C-alpha positions as CSV (number, residue, x, y, z in Angstrom):
1,M,120.4,35.0,176.0
2,A,118.6,33.8,179.1
3,N,115.1,35.5,178.2
4,E,115.3,34.3,174.5
5,V,112.1,33.7,172.5
6,N,111.3,33.2,169.1
7,L,109.9,36.8,167.6
8,E,107.5,35.3,165.0
9,Q,105.7,32.5,167.0
10,V,106.1,33.9,170.7
11,L,106.9,37.7,171.1
12,A,105.1,39.1,168.0
13,P,101.6,37.5,169.2
14,A,102.2,38.2,172.9
15,W,102.4,41.8,172.1
16,Q,99.2,42.0,170.0
17,K,97.4,39.8,172.6
18,A,98.4,42.4,175.1
19,G,97.0,45.3,172.6
20,L,100.6,46.7,171.6
21,E,100.0,46.9,167.9
22,L,103.3,46.1,166.8
23,T,104.2,43.4,164.4
24,A,107.4,41.4,163.9
25,R,108.1,43.1,160.7
26,Q,107.5,46.7,162.5
27,Y,109.8,45.4,165.4
28,R,112.7,44.4,162.6
29,K,112.3,47.7,161.2
30,I,112.9,49.5,164.6
31,A,115.6,46.9,165.4
32,S,117.4,47.9,162.2
33,E,117.4,51.8,163.4
34,G,119.7,50.7,166.2
35,K,116.3,51.2,168.9
36,A,115.8,47.5,169.8
37,P,117.8,44.5,169.8
38,A,118.0,42.8,166.4
39,P,116.8,39.4,166.3
40,I,119.3,36.5,165.7
41,G,118.1,33.2,163.9
42,G,114.7,34.7,164.8
43,K,115.2,35.0,168.2
44,V,115.2,38.1,170.7
45,D,115.7,38.3,174.5
46,A,112.4,39.3,175.4
47,L,112.9,41.3,178.5
48,L,115.3,43.8,176.8
49,A,113.2,43.9,173.2
50,L,110.4,44.9,175.6
51,A,112.4,47.6,177.6
52,K,113.9,49.1,174.2
53,I,110.5,49.1,172.8
54,A,109.0,50.8,175.7
55,A,111.9,53.4,175.7
56,Y,111.3,53.7,171.8
57,Y,107.6,54.9,172.2
58,Q,108.3,57.1,175.2
59,A,110.9,58.8,173.3
60,M,108.5,59.4,170.2
61,T,105.8,60.8,172.3
62,R,108.2,63.2,173.9
63,G,109.2,64.3,170.3
64,K,112.8,62.6,170.5
65,S,112.1,59.8,168.2
66,S,115.6,60.3,166.0
67,A,118.0,62.7,165.4
68,Q,116.2,63.4,161.9
69,L,113.4,65.4,163.9
70,T,116.3,67.5,165.5
71,E,117.7,67.9,162.2
72,A,114.3,69.0,160.8
73,R,114.0,71.5,163.5
74,A,117.4,73.1,162.7
75,R,116.8,73.2,159.4
76,K,113.6,75.0,159.8
77,E,115.3,77.2,162.3
78,L,118.3,78.0,159.4
79,A,115.3,78.8,157.1
80,N,113.5,81.0,159.1
81,A,117.1,82.8,160.3
82,E,117.7,83.3,156.4
83,M,114.0,84.6,155.5
84,A,114.2,87.1,158.6
85,E,117.7,88.1,157.1
86,I,116.0,88.6,153.5
87,N,113.4,90.5,154.6
88,L,115.6,92.7,156.8
89,K,118.1,93.5,154.0
90,K,114.7,94.3,151.6
91,A,113.3,96.6,154.1
92,K,116.7,98.5,154.0
93,G,116.8,98.5,150.4
94,E,119.9,96.5,150.1
95,I,118.1,93.8,147.9
96,R,115.4,93.8,145.4
97,E,112.6,91.2,144.1
98,T,113.7,89.8,140.7
99,P,110.8,91.1,138.8
100,E,112.0,94.5,139.8
101,V,115.5,94.1,138.4
102,V,114.3,92.5,135.3
103,L,112.1,95.6,134.6
104,D,115.2,98.0,135.5
105,L,117.5,96.0,132.9
106,S,114.7,96.2,130.7
107,F,114.5,100.1,130.8
108,L,118.3,100.2,130.6
109,L,118.4,98.1,127.8
110,A,115.9,100.2,125.7
111,N,117.3,103.4,126.6
112,F,120.9,102.0,125.2
113,K,118.9,100.6,122.2
114,T,117.2,103.9,121.8
115,H,120.6,105.9,122.1
116,V,122.3,103.9,119.4
117,R,119.5,103.6,116.8
118,A,119.5,107.8,117.3
119,W,123.1,107.8,116.1
120,S,122.2,107.1,112.3
121,K,120.1,110.3,112.5
122,S,122.2,112.8,115.3
123,L,126.0,112.2,114.3
124,P,125.9,112.4,110.3
125,P,125.4,116.4,110.4
126,I,127.9,116.4,113.3
127,L,130.5,114.4,111.4
128,L,129.8,115.6,107.7
129,G,133.2,117.0,106.0
130,R,135.4,116.0,109.3
131,E,138.5,114.4,108.7
132,E,138.7,110.7,109.9
133,R,140.9,111.7,113.2
134,D,138.1,114.1,114.3
135,I,135.2,111.2,113.2
136,S,137.1,108.9,115.3
137,I,137.4,111.2,118.4
138,T,133.8,112.3,118.1
139,L,132.3,108.7,117.6
140,G,134.8,107.7,120.8
141,A,133.2,110.2,122.7
142,E,129.9,109.5,122.2
143,I,130.3,105.6,122.9
144,D,132.3,106.5,125.9
145,R,129.1,108.9,126.9
146,L,126.4,106.0,126.0
147,L,128.6,103.3,128.2
148,T,128.9,105.9,131.4
149,D,125.2,106.3,131.2
150,L,124.4,102.6,131.2
151,A,127.5,102.2,133.8
152,A,125.5,104.8,135.9
153,G,122.2,103.0,135.5
154,T,123.6,99.4,136.2
155,E,125.0,100.6,139.3
156,L,121.6,101.3,140.7
157,I,120.3,98.0,139.9
158,G,119.6,96.1,142.9
159,K,119.5,99.0,145.2
160,K,116.3,100.7,146.2
161,K,116.3,103.5,143.7
162,D,114.3,104.3,140.6
163,I,116.6,104.0,137.6
164,K,114.1,106.0,135.4
165,N,115.1,109.0,137.3
166,I,118.8,108.8,136.8
167,K,119.9,112.6,136.1
168,K,121.1,113.0,132.4
169,K,124.9,114.2,131.8
170,P,124.5,117.1,129.5
171,G,124.5,116.1,125.9
172,R,127.2,115.9,123.1
173,P,128.0,119.3,121.6
174,T,126.1,119.9,118.2
175,K,127.9,121.1,115.1
176,D,126.7,124.8,115.9
177,K,128.0,124.8,119.5
178,E,131.4,122.8,118.2
179,K,132.3,126.0,115.8
180,Q,131.3,128.3,118.4
181,S,133.8,126.7,120.6
182,K,136.6,126.7,118.0
183,N,135.9,130.1,116.9
184,A,136.6,131.3,120.6
185,K,139.6,129.5,120.7
């Protein structure tokens, strides 16, 4: 190299004397990023180094110091676009906040629990005196009704509807209604 000078002894002190706050260590860091020529045996081409350092600082003032800045801006734009999409879906009622969904699930599970517990009082009078086959059919119908109600509620979770206002289907027939239907036949 024609303009080769010692980085530590000549170039760094000359930069500081000229008012450029750049140490030999900072220069090596910039060189390791590929923005300036790397020192070889502690020496660098002074003219090339000055030109590259000037270009480096000029690019920094324009906001083009590295691809990292461009990548950070791209990530920010992507995040903003994703948030806009989420907000649009919220406005359309396509998605809901987690606490709302948790509340809906809590309501459904509490309702499920109440129905199952109610069977201990509602089913014995209906099942009393029946044959095993009729008991099995009645229990199967009760389970199917409960699962259908649960499915209707879960279909609404995640949509902007109030699951507490689900229209209930007609209840199961009581023992008296079953007798009336059998007598009618």
